[in-house]
C-alpha positions as CSV (number, residue, x, y, z in Angstrom):
1,M,73.0,12.4,15.7
2,T,71.3,15.4,17.2
3,L,68.8,15.3,20.1
4,I,65.8,16.0,17.8
5,D,66.9,13.2,15.5
6,K,66.9,10.8,18.5
7,I,63.5,11.9,19.6
8,V,61.6,12.1,16.3
9,P,63.7,10.6,13.5
10,R,60.7,10.3,11.2
11,Y,58.4,13.3,10.6
12,D,55.8,14.5,8.2
13,F,56.1,18.3,8.6
14,R,59.1,20.5,9.4
15,E,60.0,24.1,9.9
16,V,63.5,25.6,10.6
17,H,64.6,29.1,11.5
18,T,68.0,30.5,12.4
19,T,69.8,33.5,13.8
20,T,73.2,34.3,15.2
21,A,74.1,35.6,18.7
22,R,77.3,36.9,20.3
23,A,76.9,34.7,23.4
24,P,78.1,31.4,24.7
25,S,76.0,28.3,23.7
26,S,75.1,27.6,27.4
27,V,73.6,31.0,27.9
28,I,71.7,30.9,24.6
29,L,70.1,27.5,25.5
30,D,69.3,28.7,29.0
31,C,67.5,31.7,27.5
32,A,65.7,29.4,25.0
33,A,64.4,27.2,27.9
34,R,62.9,30.2,29.6
35,Q,60.9,31.6,26.6
36,R,57.2,32.2,27.3
37,A,54.4,33.5,25.0
38,Q,53.5,36.2,27.5
39,D,57.0,37.7,26.8
40,D,55.8,38.9,23.4
41,P,52.5,40.8,22.8
42,V,52.5,39.8,19.1
43,V,52.8,36.1,20.1
44,Q,50.1,36.6,22.8
45,L,47.8,38.1,20.1
46,A,48.5,35.2,17.7
47,I,47.7,32.6,20.3
48,G,44.6,34.6,21.5
49,L,43.3,34.6,17.9
50,R,44.0,30.8,17.6
51,E,42.1,30.2,20.8
52,L,39.2,32.5,20.0
53,P,36.8,29.8,18.8
54,L,37.3,27.9,22.0
55,R,36.5,31.0,24.0
56,L,33.4,31.7,21.9
57,M,32.2,28.2,22.6
58,G,32.6,28.9,26.3
59,R,35.3,26.2,26.7
60,S,38.4,28.4,27.1
61,R,41.6,27.0,28.5
62,P,42.6,28.2,32.0
63,R,45.5,30.0,30.3
64,P,46.8,30.4,26.7
65,L,49.0,27.7,25.2
66,D,52.6,28.3,26.2
67,L,55.9,26.4,26.6
68,D,54.7,25.2,30.0
69,D,52.2,23.0,28.1
70,F,55.1,21.3,26.4
71,T,57.0,18.3,27.8
72,F,60.7,19.0,28.4
73,L,62.3,16.2,26.4
74,G,66.0,16.8,27.2
75,R,69.1,18.8,26.8
76,D,72.3,17.6,25.2
77,G,74.9,19.7,27.1
78,D,75.5,23.0,25.5
79,R,74.4,21.8,22.0
80,S,70.7,21.4,22.0
81,L,67.4,21.0,23.9
82,A,63.9,19.9,23.0
83,F,60.3,20.2,24.0
84,G,57.4,18.1,22.8
85,L,53.6,18.4,22.5
86,T,51.2,15.6,21.7
87,G,47.7,16.3,20.5
88,A,45.1,16.8,17.7
89,F,46.3,20.3,17.0
90,W,43.6,21.0,14.4
91,Q,40.9,20.8,17.2
92,A,39.9,24.0,18.9
93,D,41.3,22.8,22.2
94,Y,44.4,21.3,20.5
95,G,43.3,17.9,21.7
96,L,46.3,17.8,24.0
97,L,47.4,14.6,25.8
98,E,49.2,15.0,29.1
99,V,52.6,13.5,28.5
100,R,55.1,14.3,31.3
101,T,58.4,12.5,30.4
102,L,60.6,11.7,27.4
103,E,59.8,8.0,27.8
104,A,56.0,8.7,27.9
105,F,56.4,10.9,24.8
106,K,58.3,8.1,22.9
107,T,55.8,5.5,23.8
108,V,52.6,7.3,22.7
109,D,50.9,4.7,20.5
110,R,47.6,6.5,19.5
111,L,46.9,6.9,15.8
112,D,44.6,9.9,16.3
113,V,47.2,12.4,17.6
114,C,50.4,14.0,16.3
115,Q,53.7,14.5,18.1
116,L,55.4,17.8,17.7
117,V,59.0,18.4,18.8
118,M,60.5,21.9,19.0
119,G,64.2,21.8,19.2
120,F,66.9,24.4,19.7
121,E,70.4,23.8,18.5
122,V,73.5,25.9,18.8
123,E,76.8,25.8,16.9
124,P,79.8,28.0,17.5
125,M,81.0,29.8,14.3
126,P,84.5,30.8,13.3
127,S,83.4,34.5,13.5
128,G,82.9,34.2,17.2
129,E,79.2,34.2,16.9
130,T,77.0,31.3,17.7
131,L,74.4,29.9,15.2
132,L,71.1,29.3,16.9
133,S,68.4,27.3,15.1
134,T,65.0,26.2,16.1
135,E,63.5,23.2,14.3
136,T,59.9,22.1,14.6
137,R,59.0,18.6,13.5
138,V,55.6,17.0,13.5
139,F,55.0,13.2,13.2
140,C,51.6,12.0,12.2
141,P,51.3,8.2,12.9
142,S,48.6,7.5,10.3
143,A,47.4,8.7,6.9
144,E,44.2,9.9,8.4
145,T,46.0,12.0,11.0
146,R,48.2,13.5,8.2
147,R,45.0,14.4,6.3
148,K,43.6,16.1,9.3
149,F,46.8,17.9,10.3
150,A,47.9,19.1,6.8
151,P,45.3,21.9,6.3
152,Y,45.9,23.1,9.9
153,W,49.7,23.1,9.2
154,Y,49.4,25.2,6.0
155,V,47.1,27.7,7.7
156,I,49.2,28.0,10.9
157,R,52.7,27.7,9.5
158,P,53.2,31.4,8.6
159,V,52.1,32.4,12.1
160,S,54.2,29.6,13.6
161,G,57.2,30.9,11.6
162,L,56.6,34.5,12.9
163,I,56.4,33.2,16.4
164,R,59.6,31.2,16.0
165,R,61.5,34.1,14.4
166,R,60.3,36.5,17.2
167,M,61.4,33.9,19.8
168,L,64.8,33.7,18.2
169,G,65.1,37.4,18.3
170,R,64.2,37.5,22.0
171,I,66.7,34.7,22.8
172,R,69.4,36.5,20.9
173,K,68.8,39.8,22.7
174,Q,68.6,38.2,26.2
175,S,71.7,36.0,25.7
176,E,73.7,38.9,24.3
177,R,72.7,41.1,27.2
178,I,73.7,38.4,29.7
179,A,77.0,37.7,27.9
180,A,77.8,41.5,27.9
181,S,77.1,41.9,31.6
182,G,79.0,38.8,32.7
């Protein structure tokens, strides 16, 4: 059973993207853990557009949404790691709840928020490359929450996919650069 399966075995929405890298699994996961939106101007733009309504309402966040807003949910050696976010993502301010630990994440019992887990998994391949995948799962605890989240998901999913693919590309480049220099 993978780490993401242990954290969120049931989910309502899912997205998976993959790439390969010529680097050790440990280096790849270390690079994944260090990813930030400000590392990519296209991702910065996408998040800026997503948060534009909040700024227009004069209620902007102190800083754009980034991996620092996620809860680190764990790392399974050199196989996988996961981050989580809890909120009403369809709201202009994401409706985020402050959840600081894996245990707190697992025990959220509100029906008006979703739980999102973004996991990274690596698998050595016979070619010598390492397969890197990122999987995003969203669990909606009620039919009402699913109805609220679904339109948001279908609008944001193409952008989310672009963000994930660009993130994978950055992780691949960084990890290959580190592997080549070490």
